[in-house]
C-alpha positions in Angstrom: 28.2 22.4 -12.8 28.3 21.8 -16.6 26.2 18.9 -18.2 28.4 16.5 -20.0 28.6 16.7 -23.8 26.9 13.1 -24.2 24.3 11.8 -21.9 25.7 8.8 -19.8 24.5 5.7 -21.1 21.7 3.9 -18.9 20.6 0.3 -18.8 17.5 -0.8 -20.8 15.4 -1.2 -17.8 16.1 2.4 -16.3 13.7 3.4 -19.2 10.9 1.8 -17.3 11.8 4.2 -14.3 9.2 7.0 -13.9 8.4 9.5 -11.0 5.7 8.7 -9.1 2.7 10.4 -9.6 1.9 10.6 -6.2 5.3 11.9 -5.1 5.0 14.8 -7.9 1.5 15.9 -6.7 2.6 16.0 -3.0 5.1 18.6 -4.0 2.2 20.8 -4.8 0.3 20.0 -1.8 3.2 22.3 0.4 1.6 25.4 -0.7 -0.3 27.1 2.0 -4.0 26.6 2.5 -4.1 23.5 0.5 -6.5 20.6 1.8 -4.6 17.5 0.8 -6.3 14.2 0.5 -3.5 13.0 -1.8 -0.9 11.0 0.1 -1.2 7.5 1.6 0.1 9.2 5.3 -0.9 8.1 8.4 -1.7 10.8 11.1 1.7 12.5 12.5 -0.4 14.0 15.5 -0.6 10.3 16.5 2.5 8.9 16.5 3.7 7.6 19.7 6.5 10.2 19.6 7.1 10.3 23.5 7.1 6.2 23.4 9.9 6.4 20.8 11.7 8.5 22.9 11.5 5.8 25.6 12.6 3.0 23.5 15.2 5.0 21.8 16.8 5.7 25.8 16.2 1.8 26.4 17.6 0.6 23.5 20.7 2.7 23.9 21.1 2.4 27.8 20.8 -1.5 27.4 22.6 -2.4 24.3 24.2 1.0 22.8 27.2 -0.7 20.9 25.0 -3.5 19.3 22.6 -1.2 18.4 25.0 1.2 16.7 26.9 -1.8 14.9 26.7 -3.8 11.7 23.8 -6.9 12.1 22.9 -10.1 10.3 20.8 -9.6 7.0 18.0 -11.7 8.3 17.3 -9.1 11.0 17.1 -8.5 14.8 16.2 -12.1 16.0 13.7 -10.8 19.0 11.9 -8.7 16.3 11.8 -11.4 13.8 10.5 -13.4 16.7 7.6 -11.0 17.2 6.9 -10.6 13.9 5.8 -14.7 13.4 4.0 -14.3 16.6 2.3 -11.3 15.1 1.3 -13.0 11.9 0.0 -16.1 13.6 -1.9 -14.3 15.9 -3.5 -12.0 13.4 -3.5 -13.8 10.2 -3.1 -17.4 10.6 0.1 -19.7 10.2 2.4 -18.4 7.3 5.6 -18.7 8.0 8.3 -19.8 10.8 10.5 -17.2 12.2 13.8 -18.6 10.4 12.0 -17.5 7.1 11.4 -14.2 7.9 13.1 -11.1 6.6 13.3 -7.5 7.8 13.2 -4.8 5.2 13.4 -1.3 5.0 9.6 -0.9 4.7 7.2 -2.5 2.4 8.7 -0.8 -0.7 12.1 -2.9 -0.2 10.3 -5.9 0.4 8.4 -5.6 -3.0 11.5 -4.7 -4.7 13.6 -7.6 -3.1 10.7 -10.2 -4.2 10.7 -8.8 -7.7 14.4 -8.8 -8.0 14.4 -12.4 -7.3 11.5 -14.0 -9.2 11.4 -11.4 -12.2 13.3 -11.9 -15.5 12.5 -9.4 -18.3 9.2 -10.3 -20.2 7.7 -12.1 -17.3 4.1 -11.7 -16.5 2.9 -10.5 -13.4 -1.0 -10.5 -12.5 -2.4 -7.8 -10.5 -5.7 -6.4 -9.5 -7.1 -3.3 -11.6 -6.6 -1.2 -10.4 -3.5 -1.8 -8.4 -1.1 0.2 -5.7 1.4 2.4 -7.8 4.3 1.6 -5.7 4.0 -2.1 -6.9 3.6 -1.4 -10.6 6.3 0.9 -10.8 8.7 -2.0 -9.2 7.2 -4.8 -11.4 8.0 -2.2 -14.5 11.4 -1.3 -13.2 12.3 -5.3 -13.6 10.9 -5.4 -17.2 7.8 -7.4 -16.4 4.5 -7.6 -18.1 1.6 -6.4 -16.1 -1.7 -7.9 -16.7 -4.7 -6.4 -14.6 -7.3 -8.6 -13.9 -10.8 -7.5 -13.4 -11.9 -6.2 -10.0 -15.1 -4.9 -8.5 -16.3 -3.4 -5.0 -15.2 -6.7 -3.2 -11.8 -6.9 -5.3 -10.3 -9.3 -7.4 -12.8 -11.5 -9.5 -11.7 -15.1 -9.1 -13.2 -16.0 -12.4 -11.2 -13.6 -14.1 -8.2 -15.0 -12.5 -9.3 -18.2 -13.6 -10.2 -17.0 -17.1 -6.7 -15.2 -17.4 -4.8 -18.4 -16.6 -6.6 -20.5 -18.8 -5.9 -18.1 -21.7 -2.3 -16.7 -20.9 0.2 -17.5 -23.3 2.8 -18.2 -20.6 2.4 -18.9 -16.7 2.6 -15.7 -14.9 5.5 -15.4 -12.2 3.2 -14.8 -9.5 -0.5 -13.0 -8.3 0.2 -9.9 -6.2 -2.8 -9.0 -4.3 -3.5 -6.5 -1.5 -6.6 -8.2 0.5 -7.4 -5.7 3.1 -8.5 -2.0 2.5 -6.8 -2.3 -0.9 -4.9 0.6 -2.1 -5.9 2.6 -4.1 -9.9 1.7 -3.9 -10.3 0.6 -0.3 -11.8 -2.7 -0.8 -11.7 -5.8 1.3 -11.6 -9.0 -0.6 -14.4 -11.5 1.3 -13.7 -15.1 2.5 -15.5 -16.6 -0.2 -13.1 -14.9 -2.8 -9.8 -15.6 -0.8 -11.0 -19.4 -0.4 -11.8 -19.5 -4.2 -8.5 -17.6 -5.5 -6.2 -19.6 -2.9 -7.9 -22.8 -4.7 -7.4 -21.5 -7.9 -3.6 -20.6 -7.3 -3.0 -24.1 -5.7 -4.5 -25.9 -8.6 -2.3 -23.6 -11.3 1.2 -23.5 -8.5 0.5 -20.1 -8.8 2.6 -18.0 -6.3 0.8 -15.4 -4.5 2.4 -12.3 -3.2 0.1 -10.7 -0.5 0.7 -7.5 0.7 -0.9 -6.5 4.0 0.3 -3.1 5.1 -3.1 -2.1 6.2 -4.7 -4.9 7.8 -4.8 -4.1 11.7 -6.6 -1.0 10.7 -10.0 -2.5 10.6 -12.7 -0.2 11.9 -15.6 -2.7 11.3 -16.6 -6.3 10.3 -14.7 -9.5 11.1 -11.1 -10.0 10.6 -10.2 -12.4 7.8 -7.6 -14.5 7.6 -4.5 -14.1 5.0 -4.5 -15.7 2.0 -1.1 -16.8 2.8 -2.4 -18.6 5.6 -5.2 -20.5 3.8 -4.6 -24.6 2.9 -2.0 -25.1 0.0 0.0 -21.7 0.3 3.5 -23.7 0.9 5.0 -21.6 -1.5 3.3 -17.9 -1.1 4.7 -14.6 -0.2 3.6 -12.5 2.7 4.5 -8.7 3.2 3.9 -6.6 6.2 5.4 -3.4 7.8 4.8 -1.3 11.1 4.8 2.1 8.9 0.9 2.3 9.5 0.5 0.9 12.9 3.4 2.9 14.3 5.7 5.1 12.3 6.7 4.7 8.9 10.0 7.0 9.5 11.4 4.0 11.4 11.0 2.1 8.0 10.5 -1.5 9.1 8.8 -4.3 7.2 9.3 -7.9 6.5 9.0 -10.7 4.0 7.6 -14.2 5.3 7.4 -17.4 3.0 7.0 -20.9 4.0 9.8 -21.2 0.7 13.3 -21.9 2.4 14.9 -21.6 -0.7 13.2 -18.6 -1.7 14.1 -16.9 1.8 17.5 -18.0 1.2 17.6 -15.9 -2.2 15.7 -12.9 -0.7 18.4 -12.7 2.1 21.3 -12.8 -0.8 19.4 -10.0 -2.5 19.2 -7.9 0.5 22.8 -8.6 1.2 23.6 -7.0 -2.2 21.2 -4.0 -1.6 22.0 -2.8 1.7 23.4 -5.4 4.2 20.6 -5.2 6.8 17.9 -3.0 7.7 19.1 -0.2 10.3 20.0 -1.9 13.6 18.9 0.9 15.9 15.8 1.2 14.2 15.2 -2.6 14.6 15.7 -2.6 18.3 13.6 0.5 18.7 10.6 -1.1 17.1 11.1 -4.4 19.6 11.1 -2.3 22.4 8.1 -0.6 21.6 6.0 -3.8 20.5 7.5 -5.5 23.7 5.8 -2.8 25.7 2.7 -4.2 27.5 -0.6 -3.1 25.8 1.2 0.0 23.6 0.6 -1.4 20.4 -2.9 -2.6 20.8 -3.7 1.0 22.5 -2.1 2.5 19.7 -3.8 0.7 17.3 -7.1 1.3 19.2 -6.8 4.9 19.1 -5.8 4.9 15.2 -9.0 3.0 14.3 -11.0 5.1 16.4 -9.9 8.2 14.7 -9.6 7.0 11.1 -12.9 5.6 11.6 -14.1 9.3 12.7 -12.5 10.7 9.3 -13.8 8.1 7.1 -17.1 8.7 8.4 -17.0 12.3 8.1 -15.7 12.2 4.4 -18.6 9.6 3.3 -20.9 12.2 5.1 -19.4 15.4 3.4 -19.3 13.4 -0.2 -22.9 12.4 0.3 -23.8 16.1 0.9 -21.3 18.1 -1.5 -20.6 15.7 -4.7 -23.2 15.8 -7.6 -25.5 13.1 -8.8 -23.8 10.6 -10.8 -20.5 10.5 -8.5 -19.7 7.1 -6.7 -17.6 5.9 -3.8 -16.4 2.8 -1.9 -17.0 2.6 1.3 -14.1 1.2 3.3 -13.7 -1.2 6.2 -10.7 -0.2 7.6 -7.4 1.4 6.2 -6.6 5.0 4.6 -8.4 5.6 1.2 -11.4 5.6 -0.5 -12.1 5.5 -4.1 -14.2 7.9 -6.2 -15.7 8.0 -9.8 -16.7 11.1 -11.3 -19.6 11.0 -13.8 -19.7 10.1 -17.6 -16.3 10.7 -19.2 -15.1 13.4 -16.7 -11.3 13.2 -16.4 -9.6 13.5 -12.7 -6.3 14.4 -14.2 -7.5 17.2 -16.4 -9.8 18.4 -13.2 -6.8 18.5 -10.8 -5.4 21.9 -11.9 -8.8 23.6 -11.2 -9.1 21.6 -7.6 -5.8 23.0 -7.0 -6.7 26.6 -7.6 -9.7 25.6 -5.1 -6.9 24.7 -2.8 -7.6 20.9 -2.8 -5.6 17.9 -3.7 -6.0 14.4 -4.4 -4.5 11.7 -6.8 -6.0 11.0 -9.8 -6.7 7.4 -10.5 -5.1 6.8 -13.9 -1.5 5.8 -12.7 -3.1 2.9 -10.6 -4.5 1.1 -13.6 -2.2 -1.5 -15.4 -3.8 -0.4 -19.1 -6.7 1.5 -20.4 -7.0 3.5 -17.1 -10.6 4.8 -16.0 -9.9 8.5 -16.2 -12.7 9.6 -14.5 -11.5 7.8 -11.1 -9.2 9.3 -8.2 -8.1 8.4 -4.7 -9.1 10.3 -1.9 -7.2 9.7 1.8 -8.8 10.7 4.9 -6.1 9.6 7.5 -4.3 12.6 7.2 -6.4 15.3 7.5 -8.1 16.9 10.6 -12.0 17.1 10.9 -12.4 20.6 9.5 -10.1 20.1 6.7 -12.1 16.9 5.7 -15.5 19.3 5.9 -13.8 22.2 4.2 -11.8 19.7 1.7 -15.0 17.9 0.3 -17.1 21.1 -0.1 -14.3 22.5 -2.4 -14.0 19.2 -4.2 -17.8 19.1 -4.6 -18.0 22.7 -6.1 -15.1 21.9 -8.6 -16.6 18.5 -9.6 -20.1 20.1 -10.1 -19.1 22.8 -12.2 -17.1 20.3 -14.3 -19.8 17.9 -14.7 -22.9 20.0 -14.6 -24.2 21.7 -18.0 -23.4 25.3 -18.1 -26.6 27.4 -17.6 -28.4 28.7 -20.5 -27.4 32.5 -21.1 -30.1 34.9 -20.3 -31.5 36.9 -23.5 
């Protein structure tokens, strides 16, 4: 097809659209022999394929016509009831069932919230670094993103307090991933959750809490959702079954105690896609209603991911040169690595690919002034052998980069 003589006119907001650095790297990891720690992917060999097949048969045999028909925008009622009960059991009281909207994965949930809340030029507070997919969404709606100082336990409450006290305009919301954060893997401790909740309530600041990984806890005590803490009346909680069942079924949700916000989210979804796939919703509902299935599956995921995390931590200790530091996540899919000194993880990636190992450079996760020495590693989607071999290769690449060259022989 011949390209047009003149470029098609784009909306101003389209200038903010950029391809995901992660997706671009994943294209490269398809090469034979590459050990990839780049994607945020669950382990496909653990997908409950047989159970999904049985659920599909059950849905088609018990109500195939309705499963293949248009559905209400809010979502399949029995699935919404399960989501409300699931949240209440694992996170605390967050929202009534009538204020839960089923979405096409957690990513659409982010997009709908941003569409309803953000005007061009609005300010959004985030942890720094933060989830790249969320930053893409907020930039797409022309928001001004302010990253707040974070450490090995997540967002610093004092940084939030200071930012609110000095902001030229009140932010629309604070975006927060409290459990096994993407990209760092860190978990916000209870004391900080309580302090952040108190600060947000005092300043009437909406908290947009994103929790795709919370059920994947390997160790430590479970913590209540920030949205379930006192004074959370207008806060928003996002979740998904992508990490605890399968990502391909694309089931996520938005839960809020604010009925007016819920109504606007429903209208925004109607304009976007009418409703999440009827069949997929019913399949997921059949899976989560099967006695013991989800609990046993999550238990298997946690056992496998814990072993892989431990293998990666041990391999990092063995193969990485002095000066490298990394997080030790209590669950989830990722850990965060910092190289010594002024090393550049993006510049190092091409040499890592030559050694047939891939990761995601950390720079795209920062809201501003990126720390070029950081990178994200995923351990959930790699076999034990791949973790050992891949970290050994990565250690050789990093050591060659950060170690001074040996003096030439006379």
